[in-house]
N, C-alpha and C positions, 0 to 999 in steps of 0.2 A: 280568726280569733277563737281562743279556747274558752271553755266554760270556767268561770272564776272559782277557785278553790275556797274563797272567802264566802261562807254561807250567810254571813251577817246575822248570826244567832247569838243570843245572850248566853253567857257561860253556864247559867243554870237552867237552860231550856230543857223541857221535858223530853224523855227518850223517844216518845212517839213522834214528836215534832222533828227530832234529829233523824229518825228513820225516814220520814216523809221527805225531808230535805235531801238526804242522801240519795233516795230513789230519783228525785227530780234532777239532781246533779248528774247522776249516772246516765240518765236517759236524755239529757239535754242535747239538742242537735249540734251544739258547739263542742261536744265531747266526742272526738272522732273514735276513741278506743271502743266505746260501747257498740256502735254499729259494725265496726270491724270484727269484734269478738263474736257478735251474733251471726254475721254473714259467714265467718270462718267455721263456726260450729254447725250451721246448717249444711255447708259444703261437706264437712266431715261426715255427717249422717248420710248424705246422698252418695258420696264417692268413696267412703271407707277411710279417708284421710283428709285432714284439713289442708287448705292452702298453706297454712302454718300448722305443722304436724303437732306441735305442743299446744293443744286447744286451750289449756289453762294458763299459758304464758306466752303472750305476744310481745314480751319485752326483750331485753338484751340477753337474758338467760335462755330464751326459747330458740327454736329453730328458725331459719330464714324462710320467708315465703317462697313457694315455687313459682307463683304468678302474682307478684306484688301489685301490678297495675290492675289485674282482674279483681283482687281483693278490694282495692280502693273503689273500683267501679261498682262492685256489689254493695259496698257499704253506703255509697252515696245513693245508689238505687233504692235502698231501703227508705231513705228519707224522701226521695222523689215520689214514693207511693205512700206517703204519710205513715211510715213505720209498719206497713202491712207485711207480716211474715208470710202470709199466703201468697202474696205477689212475688216474694223472693223465692219461695219454693217453686212457684210456677216457672219463673225465669230459669231456674237450674234444671228442672226436669224436662223442659222443652228445648234445652240447648242441644246442639249437635254433639257436644262432648258426652253428655249423659246418654244420648240415644245411640251411640256408636256400638259396633259389634264387640264381643269379648274374644274374638278369634285372635290367636297368637300370631305375631309377625316377627320373624327372625331378624329382619333388618332393623326394626324399631327396638327390639330387645337388645341388640348389639350396642345401641347408643344409650338406651335407658332401661336397663334390666329390671329396675324396681317400679317401672311405670309411673314415675313421679311426674312426668310431663303429660300423663293421661293420653297415651296413644291408643288405648283400647279401654273398653269397659271392664273393670276388674270384678270378677265373680266374688260376691260377698255372702258369707254364711249368715243366715237369719239369726237375729238375737234370740236369746233364750225365751223371752216372753213371746216373741213372734212365732217361734216354733210351736209353743203351746197353743197360741191362738189359731195358727194355721191348722193344727191337728183337730181342734174343736170345730173349726169351720168346715173341714173336709167331712167330718162326721155329721154335720148339720146341727151341732149342739152349741155353737157359739151364741151366747146371750149378748145381743147387740144393744142392750139398754144403755143409755148414756145418762150422765149427770148423777147426782146423789152420792151417798157415802160409798166407800169402797168395800170390798169383801175381805174377810179374815181367813187365812189358811193356817191359823194357829189358835191355840187356847192358852190361857194364862192360869197360873196357880201361884200361891204365896207360901214360902217357907223361909221365914226371916227376911226374905226379899222377894221381889216379883220375878217369876221365871216364865219363859214362853216355850211351848211345845208345838213343833210344826206338825201339820197333818195334811192329809189328802182328802179334803171334804168333798162330799157329793151333793149335787143339786144345782138347779138353774142359777141360783145366786152366785155360786162359785165358778160358773162357766162364763162369767163376764170377761171382757178383754183384760189382758195383763196390766194395762195402765191403771186399772181400778184395784189392783192388789195392794193391800195395806202392808207396808214394810215395817219391821221392827229391827232395831240395830243388832240384836242378838239372835235373830231368826233367819236361817238359811234353808230355803226350799231345796230338797234333795234333787228333784228333777231339774229345776232351773240351774242349780249350782253346777252340775256337770257340763252345762253349756256356757260356762263362764259368766253367769249372772254375778255381778259384783257383790262382794261382801258388804252388807248394809252398814257396817260399822266404819267403813273407810270411804273416802272420796275416790272416784274413778273417772277421770276426764276421758280416758280412752280404754275401752274394754279389751281385754286379752281375747284372742281367738286361738284356741288350742284344739287338737284332734287327739282324742284318747279312747281307749277301749271302753271306758265307763260310759261314754256317750252311746255307743251301740248297745251296750247292755241295758242302759236305761230305756231306750226306745223299744227293746224287746221284752223287758221284764218289769219295768216300773208299773205300779198299779194304775197310774193315770193312762199310760200307753195301752195297757190291757183294756181298760174301760172304754176308751175312745174307739179302739179297733173293734171291740165287741159290738158297740153301738152302731158303728158304720156297717158291719157285716149284717146285723139284725135288720137294719133298714133296707139294705139291698136284697135280703132274703124275702122280705115282704113285697118289695117292688118287682122282683124277678124270681118268683117261686120256682125252684127246681131247675133253673137255667144258670148253670155255673158260669158259662162263657159271658152271659150278659152281666152277671154279678161282678166278674173280673173286669169287664169293660167299665162298669160303674165305679169300681174302686180306683182304677187308673184315671178315669176322668175327674173324679172328685179330688184325688191327691195331686195329680200332675197337671190337671186342667187341659188334658188332651186325651184322645182315644189311643188305645194300644195298636201297634202294627200287627200284621198277621202273625209274624214269628213270635212277638211278645205275647199275643193272645194264647197261642198254643202252649208256650212254656209256663205262663202264669196260670192258665186253666189247669194244667197238669199238677202244678204245685197246690192250687186251691182244692182240688179234689182229694189230694192226699193229706193236706194239713189244715184245710179250712180257709175261708175267706178272711177271717179275723187275723190269722197268722200272716196271710199275704199282705194285709194292710200294714202290719208292723214292719214287714220287710220293705215295703215301699216308703214308709215313713223314715226308714233308716238309710235311704239312698241320697246321693248327692243332688239328684234332680229335685228332690223335695227340700233339702236343707239349704241349698244355695240359690241365691238370686243371680242369674247369669248376666 
C-alpha cells in the first residue's frame, strides 16, 4: 500500500500546514520513493556514484539501477532501524564492497571497465571543502567547535543593490569545518571553486571532478595554502628545533598519516633545506596521496 496523495486538507489551509503535511507525506513509511532516494544518495557519497547514477531522478528519465535488489534492501533497512541514517552509513562502510582494495584488475576491467559493478574500491578525490578541512587539520588549526551559527567568508556592501565580496578571513572562527561555511548565491570562494565546489546559484546533484593546472597553482600560491603551510612549519620548528629531518618526518606524518621511507626522508630533507619546510608542505598538499581517498 502506498501513502495516499489525498492529504485531506481544506482548500484554504495555511501554507505552514501544507508544508508540514508535505513533509509527513514524503517521509511516510508507505512512500517507497523517499527511502530509496535517501539510500541511493548515501551510497553515492560513499562510493562516488549512486546505485542509480542520476541521484535527483529515480524515475523513467533517470538511469537504471546497477543493483536494484540492493537498493530495495537498503531502503527497507532504513525503516527496520527506525529511519536511522547512522545505521545506514554503518551498514555501507562495514560492507565488504566498501572495504575492498583499490588495486586494478585486468580481468575485471575487461568485463566492467567503468567499475559500475564495484569490483574494486574506486579512488575518490576529496571534495573542495574536505581538502580545506584536511589542510587545516594537518596544521593543527582546524576549529572543531560544533553547533551555532556558521562563519562568513564574505563582506557585503550596498550600491543600489546588495553585493557580496569574497575574502580569505583569518582567525579561529574562520577555521571551522567547511560544513559551517555560510553560502551566498552570488559568492564563489576562489580556493574552493578550482576544486569543483558547485556554483551556489545552481543545484548540483552530482559534483564534477576535474583536473586542471589551476588546482596545483592554488595549492602552491593561494593565501590560504600559504598560511596553513607556514603555520605547520612554524609548529614543527618549535617541536623539533634545528632538526630538519625530524621536521620533515613530522610534515609527512601530519599530511599523509604515515612516516616517510628512508629514500623519501633523504629527498624531502634535501628539498626542505633548500626551500624550507613550508614549501615542502605545499608540495605534499599538492600530491595525489593527500588529495585522493584510495
